[in-house]
N, C-alpha and C positions, 0 to 999 in steps of 0.2 A: 560408603565405599569411597576409593580415593578419586581426585575429578579424573586422573587419567583412565581410570576406569570404565569408567561417565563416556569421556569421550569416545572411547574405543567403542562402547553399545552404540552409540550415537554415529559412528563410521566415522566421520570427520566435524573436528571441532566448529561452531560458528554456525549450527541451526539448532537450536535449544525452540523450538517451536513442536506441533502436536505433528502426526501424520496427514492429518486431513488438511491444515494448511501447507505442508510441504509439496503434499501431490497437487494442489489444485494450483499452486506456486509454480510448480512445473511445468504443470499442462498451459499456464500461461505464456511462459519462455519456450514452450514447445521443445525440438530438435538440438537449437544452440547453445552454444556456450554461452554465459552469460558477462555484461560490463560489468567489472565491482566500482563503478565509479571512481575509480581512480586511474581510469586507461589502459589497465591493465582486464585481460581476461581470464575466465575461469571455469570447470568444469565440473557436473551435479555426480562426477561419477564417484560411488563410495560414502557418497550423502543418508543420512537415513536419520530417523526419529523411532525411540519406543514411547513416547510420548502420547497418550489419545486424548481428543477432544471433539466438541461438538463440529461440525458438518461448517463451513464459511458461509455465510447465507449474503443472498446477491439482492438489490431493491431498484428498480426505476424508480423517474417521479419525471412529470413534462416539463419543469421547471426548474433552473436554478435556485429558487425560492423554494419551489416544493421539495425538494429534492434539502433543502437548510433543516426545512421540517421533519421528513424524516430521520435526518441525524440527529437531531433534539432529541428523537423518540429515541431512538438507538441507544444515547446516553442513560436517557431516563429509564430504562430498562435494566440497565447494569447496576440497579444502584447500590448493591452491594462489591462495588468495585472500587478499591478509593481513586476519586478524581485523573491524582495524578501517577495512578498505573494506567490512566488513559489517552489518545491520542486517536489527532484525524491527519492527514495526510491529503494533498490537494496537490493538482498542476500548476498554480499561478499566484505569486505573491497577492494579488487582488482578490482569490478565493480564501484565503489565509485571512485577510484582513475583513470580510464580508462574512464568515463566517465566523469567527472570535465577535465580532459585532451582534450577531444573530445568538450567540451566546451569549453575552452578557445581557441582551435583554430578555434572552430565555432564565436567568437565574441562576446562567452558570460560568461558573470563571474559568478563563484560560487563560495560558501562557504560550507567545509565539515561540518557534523556533529560532534561531538565527546561525548565522554561519558558526557562533562562540558558543552554541548548544541554547538549552530554553531560555527565557528570558523571565525568570523567575521561578519557587519551587509551585506555587498554588496554580490549583486548578489542571481540566484536561488541556494537554501538547497540540499544539496547530501548527503546520508547516507546509512546505513544499515536499514534494517527493526529493527533492538532492541533498535535503536535511536532513533525513534519515538513516543515514550507513550507520553501523555501530551501531543503533538504541535499542529498546527494547520493552516492550508493554505488554500486558496480560491481555488487554484491548484493543482492536485497532480499528478504526476505519478508513480506507480507501474513499474521498468524495468525489464527487467528479471525474470518473468513468468512463467519458463520454469520447466517445468517436469526434475529433475537431478538438478537442482537450490531449488524448492520449491514443495514438499520437497528435502533433497539431497539426492542423490544418496546414500549415506553412512544409510542412515535410513532404510531402505528395507533390508539391511544384518543382523535386529536383528527380521525380520518377521518370521524366524523359529527356530533364537536360542532362543531368548528373546521375547516372541510376547507383554508379556506385559508393555515393553519398548519399543517396535514399536510402541503401540498404543498411550500412552505417546509424542514420540517423534514424530509423525503424527499429534498427536493433536494439541500439542506446536508450531508446521511449520504452522497449518492452523489457530489458532490465530495468530500468525506474521502476515499473509496474511488480519485477518477481523482486525487487530488492523490499519495495516497500511495503510489500503480501508479508515476507516473512521476517517482518518487524515486529508478528505478532504472535506473543508468546502461551496463550489460552485461546482468545476468541478471533474472529475476523469476520467484518465486513465491506461489502463494498457496493457502493452506489454510484447513479449516474443518471441525468437527464436527455431526453429528448433518445438518440442513439444511443446504444454501449459499445465502447471500444471494440473493435474490431477481436483489438486480444483476447477478451472475453469470451469469441465468441467456443471454444472449449468448455467453458463452464455452463454454457445458456444453453437448456433445451431449446430444441428445434421447435416451433410452432405448428 
């Protein structure tokens, strides 16, 4: 089948992920168009996937330290996937450094994603959500998807002083999470510590 025919089956080019991942990513985004991280917005009208896979998994932890242990467990469970085909995205640069160190101490090689792309070809790729546009991985973990980090606590400071900016910043944070989720081709896991991000509410069953 020609590439153009494959793209037509998918609806619109750009989302080569499973229906299960795309469905949950759309739930995170809600009814809004999304920010493509270049200052433009796009609609999801017409996007679909013919691929099927496993349901995205959700895991909470009590602390960031415990969450990093969860990430290590998730990576080890994917022993059939080359490390270079796996990635972890987190909200902050400090978390990139801390997670890369934890992986190294656990015997898992990691390469940081910089503004110029992955730094080296060996190991699991680790970077902030801002670095993932245009990338694709067989398996991806979104770590640190906690309230106060996604979105940042500082965003809510604008709620009463500048409501318009507050809405824009929330929309951008939600879009970042959406774009990160759709970088997973076959499998997606989302982890957090403490309280999960408000954006994950559509994915978490009510207790």
